[in-house]
N, C-alpha and C positions, 0 to 999 in steps of 0.2 A: 636702629629698631632694634631691640635688646631680642627678641624669637626666636630663636632658633628655626626658622620655620622646615628646615627637612626635620628636627627630630619630631616636631609637632606632627607633622601630615603622617608620618609613620606609626607616630603612636595615637593619633585619629582615628587613622584610614588602615586598618588593620589588613585588609586586602596584598595594598602597596607592600608591605610588608612581607608578605605570605609570597611576593613574585621576586622577596630581596632587590626592589627597586633601592638605588643608592644615591643619595643627592652629591655632587661634586661641589656647586656653587649654585647661591640662592641669595641673588643682590639686587634693587632698583629698576625691580621690573621684568626681573629674567632672571632666568634658573635652567640649570641644565643637569639633567639624573640618567641615570643609566638603569637596564635589565642586563642580566647577566644569560649567559648562552646555557641554558639545561634541557637536558631533553624532556620532562613534567611541564615545560613550556613551550612546546614545541608544536607545530601544527603537523597533516599529513605529507607537507613536501621539507622538513625537517629543518625549518626557520620558526621565527617565534612568534606563535596565536596570535590570529587578530585582535582578541578580546587583551591578549597582554601588552601589545601593542599600543589598545587605547589606555589601557591602563596608566604605561608609562608617559603618552601624554597628556593626560587629564591630572595624571601628579605630579607633573612640571608644570602646567598651565595654573595649577594651584599654589602651586610654588612661587611661581612669577605674580602671579595678583595680590598674596599674601605677604610677599616680600615688599609691594607699596604701598596693600592695603590693610594689613596685618591689625595694625594698631584698631582700626574702625571695627573691631568684632565685638566689642563694647555695646555696638549701639545696631549692628545689621551683621545677620548670617549670610555666608558665600553659598551660592546655589550655582553649579553646573547646570545650563536651560537647555544649550544645544548644542550640538557637534558634526561637524564638515570634514569629510576624511577621504584621502586622497593616496589609495597604494600606488605606486609608481614603478615600483622594481621589488624584487625580492627580496625581504630582508634574510641573510642566513648570520649568525655565529652574535655575537654582542651588539647591542642595538641600544643609542644614547638620543633622549631629544632636547632641545635646544628649543626654551620658552620664549615668549617678549609679550609684555603687555602693548596693545596697540592703541591705550589713549594714553592721559596721562591721570595721572592722582587726583589733581587738580579737578578735572574735570570730572572723577567720580565723585570725589568730596562734594563742590559743588549744587551736583544734582542730589547728593544726601540732605545737606543744608536747606535744601528748596523742596526738602517732604516727599523729594522721588525717588524710584525706586532705579537704579541706572543700571543696565547693560551696557557690556564692554565686548568685545573679544581681545584673545589670546591668541596668536598664533606660533604652530607649534612643530618643527621639521625631526623626522624624527630619521636619523642616519646609521648608516654600519659602521663598520669599523674603520674602516677607508676614509668615510667622511663624505658617504656617497647619501644624498637626501632617498629613502627609501617609502614615505609617508610624509604626508601636510597633513595640519588638523588647523581648523581653526573651532575653539570653543569659547561659547558665549558664554559668560558670567554676569550677575546678577548678583545685590545685594540687598537682599530683604533688612529694610528697617526690624528691628523689633517693637516687638509690639508694649505698650504703655503699662 
């Protein structure tokens, strides 16, 4: 795919850019992105605020989804529909998100081709600088077919 997914997301989702999210890698239904450790992003215990962690996870999940399905943007609009969050450990310092699509590209394309509105999950692990999982997310996406 010729689309630079990380750059595309930062251009179309200004809030992710405001938080300073950067993309390390995006390809084949996977993405890794980072949230810097900045005092203005902290919560009351000096770690990244839950809202910043959510934005990191959603950005990673969107990038993973687009890396597999970005060529479908001419026929459908991607929308996050639900998210399940598990906070496991206090996050401190820089954090990064690893996202992976939990369906195959073909499963989603087959549903679109059948005139259905596919829904599918992307799993995201948020880790601290030492690689310890501090939060887990499952974000459900849909591709809403464009109206004729």
